[in-house]
C-alpha positions, -999 to 999 in steps of 0.1 A, spaced: 28 248 -283 40 211 -288 43 198 -324 16 178 -341 -11 189 -318 3 169 -289 -5 183 -254 23 197 -233 37 172 -207 21 175 -173 45 183 -146 41 159 -116 50 174 -83 52 150 -53 57 160 -17 87 146 2 63 122 20 48 109 -12 82 104 -28 95 86 3 64 64 3 69 54 -33 106 46 -28 100 26 4 71 7 -12 92 -2 -43 122 -13 -22 99 -34 0 84 -52 -30 119 -60 -42 129 -74 -9 98 -96 -8 110 -114 -38 138 -128 -17 132 -153 11 141 -143 46 139 -105 41 103 -101 52 111 -83 84 131 -57 64 103 -53 39 78 -48 67 99 -20 81 100 -3 47 62 -7 43 57 8 78 78 37 68 59 42 35 26 42 53 39 67 79 55 89 52 22 93 33 -8 81 52 -31 89 23 -12 69 -3 -34 41 -17 -4 22 -30 15 23 3 -17 13 21 -25 -15 -3 10 -31 -3 13 -28 35 -22 -41 42 -17 -71 19 16 -79 36 1 -77 70 -30 -98 60 -10 -126 43 13 -128 73 -16 -131 97 -9 -98 115 -46 -90 118 -46 -65 146 -19 -44 128 -38 -47 96 -70 -35 113 -51 -5 127 -36 3 93 -71 1 77 -86 25 103 -57 50 99 -61 50 61 -99 53 64 -94 83 86 -70 99 61 -90 91 30 -126 83 42 -141 79 7 -114 59 -10 -130 32 -32 -107 4 -19 -121 6 17 -150 -18 12 -128 -45 -4 -101 -40 22 -127 -44 50 -140 -76 33 -105 -90 31 -99 -84 68 -132 -100 76 -120 -131 56 -148 -125 31 -126 -123 1 -121 -158 -14 -90 -149 -35 -72 -132 -6 -82 -160 18 -67 -185 -6 -35 -164 -8 -33 -162 29 -36 -200 32 -5 -205 11 
């Protein structure tokens, strides 16, 4: 038993796909901080989504990139793939609203 009534640490076990999705998403976000590396970041985001189709983080980062870069048909396909993998995920209504240009903050971001 841990000292001072602390609970034992939880062991986190990730599948290879989940780990790959995390790594690729993080690398993509770092690349997006530098101008001119968007194409490379997109490839990493695509890999992250393919590695773990049910990852909400990989989905969110990838969808936002596609939306802000006006890649609407790709964003719609990604949304449908994620909805098929995780049909009851709470982010789906907001993601659908964003793609329908019904989210004022995202629409503003897209315009910049």
